[in-house]
C-alpha positions in Angstrom: -17.1 2.4 -3.4 -14.4 -0.3 -3.1 -14.1 -3.9 -1.9 -10.7 -5.4 -1.0 -9.1 -8.6 0.3 -11.7 -11.2 -0.6 -11.8 -12.2 3.1 -12.4 -10.4 6.3 -10.0 -9.1 8.9 -10.0 -11.4 11.9 -8.9 -11.2 15.5 -5.6 -13.1 15.8 -6.7 -14.7 19.1 -10.3 -15.5 18.5 -10.2 -15.9 14.7 -13.5 -14.0 14.6 -14.3 -11.2 12.1 -13.5 -7.8 13.7 -16.5 -5.5 13.9 -15.7 -2.3 12.2 -17.8 0.8 12.7 -15.4 3.0 10.7 -11.8 3.2 9.7 -9.4 4.7 7.2 -7.8 3.3 4.1 -4.2 4.6 3.8 -1.3 4.1 1.4 1.6 1.9 2.5 5.2 1.4 1.7 6.6 -2.1 1.2 9.6 -2.7 3.4 10.4 -6.4 2.7 9.2 -9.8 1.7 9.5 -13.0 3.7 9.4 -15.8 1.3 6.8 -18.6 1.8 7.8 -22.2 2.2 6.1 -25.5 2.9 4.5 -25.2 6.4 5.4 -21.5 6.8 3.4 -18.8 5.0 5.4 -15.8 3.8 4.4 -12.2 4.0 4.8 -8.8 2.5 5.9 -6.4 5.2 5.0 -2.7 5.0 4.5 0.4 6.9 1.7 3.0 6.9 4.1 5.6 8.5 3.7 8.8 6.4 0.8 7.1 4.5 -1.9 9.2 2.9 -5.6 8.7 3.7 -7.3 7.7 0.5 -10.7 6.4 1.8 -13.0 5.3 4.5 -13.8 1.7 5.6 -17.3 1.0 6.9 -17.8 -2.8 6.7 -15.7 -6.0 7.4 -17.3 -9.3 6.3 -16.2 -12.8 5.4 -16.0 -11.7 1.8 -13.9 -8.6 2.3 -13.6 -5.0 3.5 -15.8 -2.3 2.0 -15.6 1.4 1.9 -15.5 4.5 -0.2 -12.5 6.1 -2.0 -12.2 9.9 -1.5 -8.6 10.9 -2.3 -7.3 8.9 -5.3 -4.5 11.3 -6.3 -2.1 9.1 -4.3 -3.1 6.0 -6.2 -1.7 5.0 -9.6 -5.1 4.4 -11.2 -5.0 4.0 -15.0 -8.6 4.2 -16.1 -7.7 3.1 -19.6 -7.1 -0.4 -18.1 -10.7 -0.8 -16.7 -12.1 -4.1 -17.6 -15.3 -6.1 -17.5 -16.1 -8.5 -14.7 -16.4 -12.1 -16.0 -19.3 -14.3 -15.0 -18.1 -17.5 -13.4 -19.4 -19.4 -16.5 -16.8 -17.5 -18.6 -13.9 -18.6 -16.4 -11.8 -21.5 -17.7 -9.3 -23.8 -16.2 -5.9 -22.9 -17.5 -3.7 -19.9 -17.8 -4.5 -16.5 -16.2 -2.6 -13.6 -14.6 -2.6 -11.7 -11.3 -1.7 -8.1 -10.7 0.5 -7.8 -7.6 2.8 -5.1 -6.1 5.9 -6.5 -4.4 7.9 -3.3 -4.1 7.3 0.4 -4.3 7.8 0.6 -8.0 4.2 -0.4 -8.8 2.1 -3.5 -9.7 3.3 -6.1 -12.1 1.5 -8.9 -13.9 2.4 -12.6 -13.1 1.2 -15.9 -14.6 -0.9 -18.4 -12.7 -3.1 -21.4 -13.5 -6.7 -21.9 -12.6 -6.6 -25.5 -11.5 -10.2 -26.1 -10.4 -13.4 -24.0 -10.5 -16.1 -24.5 -7.9 -18.9 -23.1 -10.2 -21.7 -23.4 -7.7 -19.9 -22.0 -4.6 -21.7 -18.9 -3.2 -21.0 -19.7 0.4 -17.3 -18.7 0.9 -14.3 -17.1 -0.7 -12.9 -20.4 -2.1 -14.3 -20.3 -5.6 -11.2 -21.4 -7.5 -8.1 -23.4 -6.8 -5.1 -21.5 -8.3 -1.4 -22.2 -8.7 1.4 -19.6 -9.1 3.4 -20.6 -12.2 5.4 -17.5 -12.9 9.0 -18.3 -12.0 10.0 -14.7 -11.2 7.1 -14.5 -8.7 8.0 -17.9 -7.1 11.6 -16.7 -6.8 10.6 -13.5 -5.0 7.8 -14.9 -2.8 7.8 -18.7 -2.9 4.2 -18.4 -4.1 1.2 -16.9 -2.4 2.1 -14.9 0.7 0.2 -12.9 3.3 -0.3 -9.4 1.8 -1.3 -10.8 -1.6 -5.0 -11.2 -0.6 -7.2 -9.2 -3.0 -4.6 -9.4 -5.8 -6.9 -9.3 -9.0 -7.0 -12.2 -11.3 -7.5 -11.7 -15.0 -8.3 -14.1 -17.9 -9.2 -13.3 -21.5 -9.1 -9.5 -20.8 -11.6 -9.7 -18.0 -11.5 -9.5 -14.2 -12.4 -13.0 -12.8 -11.6 -12.8 -9.1 -9.1 -12.2 -6.4 -6.6 -14.2 -4.3 -7.9 -15.1 -0.8 -5.9 -17.9 0.7 -2.7 -19.9 0.5 -2.3 -23.6 1.1 0.3 -23.8 3.8 1.6 -27.2 2.6 2.3 -25.8 -0.9 2.7 -22.0 -1.0 2.4 -22.0 -4.8 -1.3 -23.0 -4.4 -4.2 -21.3 -2.9 -7.8 -20.1 -3.4 -9.5 -17.2 -5.0 -13.0 -15.7 -4.9 -15.1 -15.2 -8.0 -15.4 -11.5 -9.2 -19.1 -11.9 -9.6 -19.4 -12.9 -5.9 -17.4 -9.8 -4.9 -19.7 -7.5 -7.0 -22.8 -9.2 -5.6 -21.6 -8.7 -2.0 -20.6 -5.1 -2.7 -24.2 -4.4 -4.0 -25.7 -5.9 -0.8 -23.7 -3.8 1.6 
């Protein structure tokens, strides 16, 4: 089973969650990056042409997309890097890292700051206010851009959550969902 994004896929016109009866999870190739700037979110552009089917999608919710993996040979999964999911009480304001893939050479780790923790938030995917601090990531993307949703956040050797939103007026800032909320939602599906 997998969960991705940390937010649902919405209809561009109605802004409503798209009902999904079933779908396919496929690999993609990154083509380019449009850098984010104040008032204009950037994006990672890719294609699924010649992509490989790696799983099935069966649910789309406000907290993410859910499904099952069935063909992982096309994924670069390193099981030696599995980590525990932190409880929200373990998360601290301060330095953390994200794992993000910006080209076809694989994911890389980048520095961020956890600026504020909304410890009692169980209602939506805005559990933490985060800021990109890694200069190389800011140089490439301007901060958080579309296509980075679901990028895992780690702190003290544990998975603490995933990026969900960018603040349009400051692309270096955005929101993230707690990892424990993601796990709880996945168990309820």
